[in-house]
Each structure stands twice: as structure tokens, then as C-alpha cells.
C-alpha positions as CSV (number, residue, x, y, z in Angstrom):
1,M,-1.5,7.0,3.4
2,V,-1.0,10.1,2.1
3,L,-2.1,13.5,4.0
4,L,-3.2,17.0,2.3
5,L,-4.0,19.8,4.5
6,A,-6.1,22.0,2.9
7,A,-7.6,25.4,3.9
8,C,-9.7,27.4,1.9
9,G,-10.9,26.6,-1.6
10,I,-9.8,27.1,-4.8
11,E,-11.8,27.4,-9.1
12,N,-11.5,24.5,-10.6
13,A,-8.7,24.6,-13.6
14,V,-9.4,24.1,-17.0
15,V,-8.1,20.9,-18.6
16,E,-8.2,19.3,-21.5
17,P,-9.3,15.7,-22.2
18,R,-6.8,12.7,-21.6
19,G,-3.6,14.8,-20.1
20,E,-2.9,17.8,-21.8
21,A,-3.7,20.3,-19.2
22,A,-3.3,24.2,-19.5
23,E,-2.0,25.4,-16.4
24,P,-4.5,25.3,-13.3
25,A,-5.3,29.2,-13.8
26,A,-7.7,31.7,-11.6
27,L,-7.1,29.7,-8.9
28,Q,-8.8,32.1,-5.9
29,P,-10.7,31.1,-2.3
30,V,-14.4,31.2,-3.5
31,G,-14.7,31.6,0.0
32,D,-15.1,29.4,3.3
33,V,-14.1,26.0,3.1
34,P,-13.0,23.6,6.5
35,E,-10.1,21.9,6.6
36,F,-9.8,18.8,5.2
37,R,-7.3,16.0,4.6
38,M,-7.1,14.3,1.3
39,K,-5.6,10.3,1.6
40,V,-4.3,8.6,-1.3
41,D,-3.7,4.9,-1.5
42,V,-2.1,3.4,-4.8
43,A,-1.1,-0.2,-4.4
44,F,-0.6,-3.6,-6.0
45,Q,0.1,-6.5,-3.6
46,Q,0.7,-10.0,-5.4
47,G,-0.1,-13.1,-2.9
48,N,0.4,-16.6,-3.5
49,W,4.0,-16.0,-4.9
50,G,2.7,-14.0,-7.5
51,A,-0.4,-16.5,-8.6
52,D,-2.8,-14.3,-6.9
53,T,-3.8,-10.5,-6.7
54,T,-4.5,-9.5,-3.5
55,R,-5.0,-5.5,-3.6
56,C,-4.9,-3.8,-6.4
57,Q,-6.3,-0.1,-6.3
58,I,-6.2,3.7,-6.6
59,Q,-8.4,5.2,-4.0
60,V,-8.4,8.7,-2.8
61,A,-10.7,9.9,0.7
62,F,-11.5,13.0,1.9
63,E,-12.2,13.8,5.4
64,P,-11.7,16.5,8.4
65,E,-9.0,18.0,9.5
66,G,-8.1,16.3,13.3
67,E,-10.4,13.3,11.9
68,H,-8.9,10.4,11.7
69,V,-11.6,7.7,9.8
70,D,-9.6,4.3,9.1
71,A,-11.6,1.4,7.9
72,G,-9.0,-0.5,7.0
73,H,-7.7,-1.6,10.7
74,G,-10.2,0.7,12.9
75,N,-7.8,0.0,16.1
76,T,-5.1,3.3,15.4
77,D,-3.0,2.5,18.6
78,R,-1.3,-0.6,16.3
79,P,2.1,-2.3,17.5
80,V,5.1,-0.5,15.7
81,I,7.2,-3.1,13.9
82,E,10.5,-2.3,14.4
83,F,13.3,-2.0,12.1
84,P,17.0,-2.7,11.8
85,E,19.1,0.4,12.3
86,T,21.5,-1.2,9.0
87,V,21.1,-2.6,5.7
88,D,21.3,-6.1,5.3
89,S,20.3,-7.0,9.1
90,C,16.8,-7.7,10.3
91,A,15.0,-6.8,14.1
92,Y,12.3,-9.0,15.5
93,S,9.2,-7.7,17.0
94,W,6.8,-9.3,19.4
95,L,3.3,-8.3,18.6
96,S,0.6,-8.6,21.4
97,E,-1.9,-11.5,20.6
98,D,-4.6,-9.2,22.6
99,D,-4.3,-5.6,21.1
100,A,-2.6,-6.5,17.5
101,P,-5.4,-6.2,15.1
102,P,-5.1,-8.2,11.7
103,S,-2.6,-6.4,9.7
104,E,-3.1,-5.5,5.6
105,D,-0.8,-8.2,4.8
106,N,-3.3,-11.1,5.4
107,N,-4.7,-11.7,2.9
108,N,-1.6,-14.2,1.5
109,G,-4.0,-17.3,1.4
110,Y,-5.6,-16.6,4.7
111,G,-8.5,-14.2,4.4
112,D,-9.1,-10.6,2.2
113,D,-7.3,-7.4,2.4
114,N,-8.9,-4.8,4.4
115,W,-6.5,-1.6,3.3
116,Q,-9.3,0.7,2.0
117,E,-9.1,4.7,2.3
118,V,-12.3,5.7,3.6
119,G,-13.2,9.4,4.7
120,S,-16.6,11.7,5.6
121,I,-16.6,14.6,3.3
122,A,-17.9,14.0,-0.8
123,G,-16.7,15.7,-3.6
124,P,-17.7,15.2,-7.2
125,E,-19.4,12.7,-8.0
126,R,-15.7,11.2,-9.9
127,I,-11.9,12.3,-10.2
128,W,-10.3,11.5,-13.0
129,I,-6.2,10.6,-13.4
130,H,-4.5,11.3,-16.6
131,S,-1.5,10.0,-18.0
132,D,0.0,10.1,-21.2
133,W,-1.0,7.2,-21.9
134,R,-5.1,7.2,-20.1
135,T,-7.3,8.4,-18.7
136,I,-8.7,6.6,-15.4
137,E,-11.7,7.5,-13.6
138,L,-12.3,7.5,-10.1
139,E,-16.3,6.9,-8.7
140,K,-17.4,8.3,-5.5
141,I,-18.3,5.4,-3.8
142,E,-21.0,6.1,-0.6
143,L,-20.4,3.0,2.3
144,G,-23.2,4.4,4.5
145,D,-22.4,6.1,8.3
146,G,-21.6,9.1,5.9
147,L,-18.8,7.5,4.8
148,V,-17.3,8.0,1.6
149,R,-14.3,6.8,-1.5
150,Y,-13.6,7.4,-4.7
151,E,-11.8,4.6,-6.1
152,W,-10.7,2.6,-9.9
153,A,-13.4,0.1,-10.2
154,D,-11.5,-2.1,-13.4
155,C,-8.2,-2.3,-11.3
156,S,-6.8,-5.5,-12.3
157,E,-3.0,-7.0,-13.2
158,E,-3.6,-6.7,-16.7
159,T,-4.8,-2.8,-16.1
160,F,-2.7,-1.4,-13.9
161,P,-0.4,1.9,-15.1
162,F,2.4,0.5,-13.9
163,G,5.1,3.2,-14.4
164,E,3.3,5.7,-15.3
165,V,3.0,9.1,-14.2
166,F,-0.4,11.2,-13.6
167,D,-2.4,14.4,-13.2
168,L,-4.4,14.2,-11.2
169,D,-8.5,16.6,-12.1
170,V,-11.1,17.2,-9.1
171,P,-13.6,18.7,-10.7
172,G,-15.2,21.5,-9.2
173,T,-19.1,20.7,-8.6
174,Q,-21.6,23.3,-7.1
175,G,-22.2,22.4,-3.3
176,A,-19.6,19.6,-3.2
177,D,-17.6,20.4,0.2
178,V,-14.6,18.9,-1.9
179,P,-13.5,22.8,-4.3
180,G,-11.9,21.4,-7.3
181,F,-8.1,22.0,-8.4
182,Y,-5.9,20.6,-10.7
183,V,-2.3,19.2,-9.9
184,S,-0.4,18.3,-13.3
185,E,2.5,15.0,-12.8
186,A,0.9,14.7,-8.9
187,F,2.0,10.6,-9.6
188,G,4.4,8.1,-10.7
189,V,3.2,4.6,-10.4
190,A,5.4,2.0,-9.2
191,P,6.5,-0.2,-11.8
192,R,5.9,-4.2,-11.6
193,L,7.6,-6.5,-9.2
194,D,8.8,-10.0,-9.9
195,L,10.0,-12.2,-6.6
196,Y,11.8,-14.9,-7.6
197,A,13.4,-15.9,-4.9
198,P,12.2,-18.2,-2.5
199,V,10.6,-20.6,-4.6
200,P,7.7,-22.6,-2.6
201,G,8.2,-26.4,-3.3
202,D,4.9,-28.4,-4.2
203,G,1.5,-26.4,-3.8
204,D,1.4,-23.1,-2.0
205,W,3.5,-23.2,0.8
206,L,7.4,-22.3,1.1
207,V,8.8,-25.3,3.5
208,H,11.7,-23.9,5.4
209,A,13.9,-24.7,8.5
210,A,13.9,-22.3,11.0
211,T,16.8,-22.1,11.8
212,S,18.5,-22.1,8.2
213,P,19.1,-18.8,6.4
214,L,17.0,-18.0,3.1
215,Y,17.8,-16.6,-0.1
216,T,15.1,-13.8,-1.9
217,A,15.8,-11.9,-4.8
218,W,13.4,-9.9,-7.4
219,D,13.8,-8.4,-9.8
220,H,12.5,-4.1,-11.0
221,I,10.3,-4.8,-14.1
222,G,10.8,-1.3,-15.8
223,E,12.8,2.0,-14.5
224,A,11.1,3.9,-11.8
225,P,9.0,6.9,-13.2
226,I,10.4,10.0,-13.6
227,V,8.1,13.1,-11.9
228,R,8.8,16.5,-12.5
229,D,12.4,15.6,-13.4
230,E,13.3,13.4,-10.8
231,E,13.0,9.7,-10.9
232,L,11.5,8.4,-7.6
233,P,13.5,7.2,-5.0
234,R,12.9,3.6,-3.9
235,W,12.4,1.8,-0.5
236,T,12.2,-2.0,0.3
237,G,11.3,-4.0,3.5
238,V,11.4,-8.1,3.6
239,F,8.9,-9.2,6.2
240,F,7.8,-12.5,8.5
241,R,5.0,-12.2,10.4
242,N,3.9,-15.2,12.5
243,Y,0.6,-16.3,12.3
244,E,-1.7,-18.6,14.6
245,K,-3.5,-20.9,12.2
246,A,-7.2,-19.3,11.2
247,D,-10.1,-20.2,14.2
248,Q,-13.1,-20.9,12.0
249,G,-12.4,-18.7,9.2
250,Q,-11.2,-15.8,11.2
251,P,-7.6,-14.2,10.1
252,M,-6.0,-14.1,13.0
253,P,-3.9,-11.0,14.0
254,E,0.2,-11.2,14.2
255,F,2.1,-12.1,17.0
256,G,5.3,-11.3,15.9
257,A,7.5,-10.0,13.2
258,L,10.6,-9.9,10.9
259,A,11.6,-7.0,9.0
260,C,14.6,-7.3,7.0
261,L,16.2,-4.0,5.3
262,P,17.7,-4.9,1.8
263,E,21.3,-3.4,0.6
264,N,20.0,-3.7,-3.1
265,D,17.9,-6.8,-4.7
266,R,18.3,-9.9,-2.8
267,M,19.1,-10.9,0.2
268,H,20.5,-13.8,2.7
269,I,18.3,-13.7,5.8
270,Q,20.1,-15.5,8.5
271,G,19.5,-18.6,10.1
272,P,19.7,-16.9,13.7
273,D,17.4,-13.8,12.3
274,I,14.2,-16.7,11.2
275,A,14.8,-18.2,14.3
276,Q,13.6,-15.6,16.3
277,L,9.7,-16.3,14.8
278,E,7.8,-19.4,16.0
279,P,8.2,-22.6,14.0
280,N,5.5,-25.6,14.1
281,A,6.9,-28.8,16.1
282,E,7.5,-30.4,12.8
283,E,7.7,-30.2,9.2
284,R,4.2,-31.7,8.7
285,L,1.6,-29.3,6.9
286,D,-1.0,-31.1,8.2
287,T,-0.8,-30.8,12.4
288,A,0.7,-27.3,12.0
289,E,-0.8,-25.2,14.2
290,L,1.1,-21.5,13.4
291,Y,2.1,-20.2,9.8
292,A,3.7,-17.6,8.7
293,S,3.6,-15.0,5.3
294,F,6.8,-13.7,3.7
295,Q,6.5,-10.4,1.6
296,V,8.9,-8.0,0.0
297,D,7.7,-4.3,0.1
298,V,8.9,-1.8,-2.6
299,Q,7.8,1.7,-2.0
300,Y,8.3,5.2,-4.0
301,Q,7.6,8.5,-3.3
302,N,6.7,10.9,-5.3
303,P,8.3,14.3,-4.4
304,S,6.5,17.3,-3.3
305,I,3.5,19.3,-4.7
306,E,3.2,22.9,-4.0
307,L,-1.0,23.0,-4.2
308,P,-2.5,27.2,-5.8
309,W,-3.5,27.0,-1.8
310,G,0.5,26.4,-0.4
311,Q,-0.5,23.0,1.1
312,S,1.4,19.6,-0.3
313,L,0.6,16.6,-1.4
314,T,2.9,13.7,-1.4
315,I,1.9,10.5,-2.5
316,L,3.3,7.2,-2.1
317,S,3.1,4.1,-4.0
318,T,3.0,0.8,-3.0
319,V,3.5,-2.8,-5.1
320,T,3.9,-6.1,-2.6
321,D,4.8,-9.5,-3.8
322,G,4.9,-12.7,-0.9
323,G,3.4,-16.1,0.3
324,I,2.8,-17.8,3.2
325,V,6.0,-20.1,5.3
326,H,5.5,-23.1,6.8
327,L,8.9,-22.7,9.6
328,W,9.7,-25.6,11.4
329,D,12.2,-26.5,14.1
330,S,14.5,-28.4,12.0
331,P,16.5,-30.9,14.6
332,E,20.2,-29.3,15.0
């Protein structure tokens, strides 16, 4: 989630089609505008060990400063997953079953992804983003109850702009709550992630003894984007999350999580770390009452931009891959 604080309005910059934009010109206050925040989500998520696209989106939303609208989770007191203090290590977190809402990754075969940006301030009818290769329209979607967001309707694995760098173009519209502005090289998009280990057996499930180590490895397909002469730094986390089987089709909240920090693009997760998760009693899948999700998250942080009115914008781009694991309590 990205926050942008804006304290005044500006006139719209002159913009040429397809990203060949002039520098913002005549950016002057146009009157009193309430302070607001702009939230941006750029993400591509795969589940079922790369076979499914479970989250594909570029979204923008605006909300008043001091107001938090969260359609994805509702509960803003989400339990915090602990992270290890050193690389190549893991940390376990117990999460209360009563307090933990479904997580954003609870879609690897169980339920729909519900991580969405929403806000209560409307801008123009559409927002544009421009790269050297394409222009993408983010359409204003009215969600009811005064909520709105801008989203890319045609996002898919085939169209997702891995590795591209985009300008952000918010046209000025008469009567809109959000003033127009243009930002060159606002953000770069993460390159594609290829998780090639572990590999599940027959079917979509990885069956793994809870006390055994697990090797995981992945590739980045393409180079990290360069935005304003800076190669984007990346952060990687590897996660197991414990769940109960879905109750009548309803996704259940995670009750435990193991977070690991790899030093590079591979990691041996040790058996004693995995054993902190709760396994099933048997190797059989048909009698399982629990399951675990496994996921590699890679996040790229764009350099902060000083906007014409002096506020900053930082956009994160995320790619993930993973699947479902059947952990079982193998005898020693």
C-alpha cells in the first residue's frame, strides 16, 4: 500500500500521448483542496505452483487524510507476523484464530484474493500510465457506499508489463475532488518471478514431512527496472502459513505463520523451523484437517518522487508465487 499526502491542488500538466511528456508546466495552486492520500497497488501473484494467476492488478485510490478505507481486510488490527533478525533464518508467529482475518495470500486454492485498493474521493473518469511500450487506462470503478477505485480491466499474465517503467498521468477534470498532475518515471514494475523449487507431486499439493528440511529456489526473468537512474532494490520473504480446511467453502484465517529471509534466490528451510507449524497426523490427504500455504514474495521499492506541491510518492511493485502444502507428522 502506498500513501501520498497532498495539501493543495495543481493545474494539469501538458502531456503528449504514450508517455512522450513535457515537463510539468504552470503547476500552481488552484484553491483550497482537502488533504488526501493516494494509494497505489502494483502486483502480480501466482498460485497453484505457477499454474494460476490469483492476483493481477494496477490500482489507484484516493481517500481523505486521517481516513482509512480497507475493503480487502476490514480489520486494521491485523496480527503482525514476526520476521527473523538475520538472513537465512526463520521466525514463527502464533496468530489468534479469533482475531486474524483472512490473509491476502489465502487464495492458493482456497477462496478469492481480496486485497483491493478503495477510497472515498473521486477524481477524473480515468487515469493513464505510460511506458515506452504502451499506455494503460485505469478506469474509475464505483463500488457503492461512496467508495471508488481506479483499476486496469485487462490485467492478465499475458498483458502484465513486467519490467516496464511508467509515467503517472492524472488528468485535471472540472469539478473533480482530485486535481490533475503528471509524474515522469513514477514507478517501475517488477520482473517476472519463476519459482522452480519445491515441485509438488501428483496433483496440486506438495506433501512434506514437517520435520524435514525444504529446499526452495527461484529465478527473476529479466532485469530489475531502472527508475530515474536507480536500479530498484528488492526485498524477498518466504512464508508458510497454517490454516484449517475451509468450512463450507468459506476461507479460514491463518493461525500460524513462519517467515524466512533468504540471503539470495534460494534457501534451505531447516526441519526444526518447519516443525513449529502444526502438521496433520497422517500423510493421507483425504483425512487432512489442516493445510499450509507456501509463498515467495518479492517486492521492489521505487525511489521517492517529490511532486510539484512538495509531497512524496513511493510505489512498491510485488510479484509472488507459491502453492498448497500438506504437512504431516512423520515419525522419526
